[in-house]
C-alpha positions as CSV (number, residue, x, y, z in Angstrom):
1,M,192.2,-68.5,177.8
2,G,194.0,-65.9,175.7
3,N,192.3,-65.2,172.4
4,L,189.6,-67.7,173.2
5,S,188.3,-65.6,176.2
6,S,184.8,-64.4,175.8
7,D,184.0,-60.7,176.1
8,S,181.8,-61.4,179.1
9,S,184.7,-63.2,180.9
10,I,187.0,-60.3,180.2
11,A,184.5,-57.8,181.5
12,D,183.8,-59.9,184.6
13,L,187.5,-60.3,185.4
14,A,188.2,-56.5,184.8
15,D,185.3,-55.7,187.2
16,Q,186.4,-58.2,189.8
17,E,190.0,-56.7,189.8
18,D,188.8,-53.0,189.4
19,R,190.5,-52.8,186.0
20,I,189.8,-50.9,182.8
21,V,189.0,-52.8,179.6
22,V,191.0,-51.2,176.8
23,T,189.6,-52.2,173.4
24,K,188.9,-51.4,169.8
25,D,185.9,-53.8,169.8
26,S,182.5,-52.0,169.6
27,D,180.9,-55.1,171.3
28,F,182.3,-53.9,174.6
29,V,180.7,-50.5,174.0
30,D,177.3,-52.2,173.4
31,S,177.7,-54.2,176.6
32,F,178.8,-51.1,178.6
33,L,175.8,-49.1,177.4
34,L,173.2,-51.9,177.8
35,R,174.5,-53.8,180.8
36,G,177.1,-51.6,182.5
37,K,179.7,-54.2,181.9
38,P,182.6,-53.7,182.0
39,A,182.4,-51.0,184.7
40,K,185.2,-49.0,183.0
41,L,186.0,-48.8,179.3
42,L,188.7,-47.2,177.2
43,L,187.7,-47.4,173.5
44,I,190.5,-46.9,171.1
45,S,189.0,-45.4,167.9
46,T,192.2,-44.8,165.9
47,G,191.5,-47.2,163.0
48,N,194.5,-49.3,161.9
49,I,197.6,-47.9,163.6
50,P,201.0,-49.3,164.1
51,N,201.6,-50.5,167.7
52,N,204.4,-47.9,168.2
53,E,202.1,-45.1,167.3
54,L,199.4,-46.4,169.6
55,I,201.8,-46.6,172.5
56,H,203.0,-43.1,171.7
57,L,199.4,-41.8,171.7
58,L,198.7,-43.5,175.0
59,K,201.8,-42.1,176.6
60,L,201.0,-38.6,175.4
61,N,197.5,-38.8,176.7
62,W,197.9,-40.9,179.9
63,G,197.5,-38.1,182.4
64,Q,194.4,-36.8,180.8
65,I,193.0,-40.3,180.4
66,T,193.6,-41.0,184.1
67,E,191.9,-37.7,185.0
68,M,188.9,-38.5,182.8
69,F,188.4,-41.9,184.6
70,S,188.2,-40.0,187.9
71,Q,185.2,-38.2,186.4
72,G,183.5,-41.1,184.5
73,D,183.7,-44.7,183.3
74,F,183.8,-44.5,179.5
75,V,186.6,-42.7,177.6
76,E,187.2,-42.8,173.9
77,M,190.6,-42.0,172.3
78,T,191.0,-41.1,168.7
79,R,194.2,-39.9,166.9
80,Q,193.1,-36.3,167.5
81,S,191.0,-36.3,170.7
82,L,189.8,-37.8,174.0
83,T,186.2,-37.9,174.9
84,L,184.6,-38.7,178.2
85,H,181.2,-40.2,177.4
86,Q,178.6,-39.5,180.1
């Protein structure tokens, strides 16, 4: 349903397909913390950033992000750091 998809339907689909929800939306954080949905979450906390800079940050950090998801289910990326939330 594209932009009309609800957060819960996105989380459900991600969980069914064993995917990670990548978002800037704090509503997913609330759902993760309160209900454990989605099962895996990558929160992008960079503020407004051009897409090419975001892609560059993801490429630079992808190995570490992947490693963090082997240790936990909630990773946050800022412009300066990665945090594994336990």
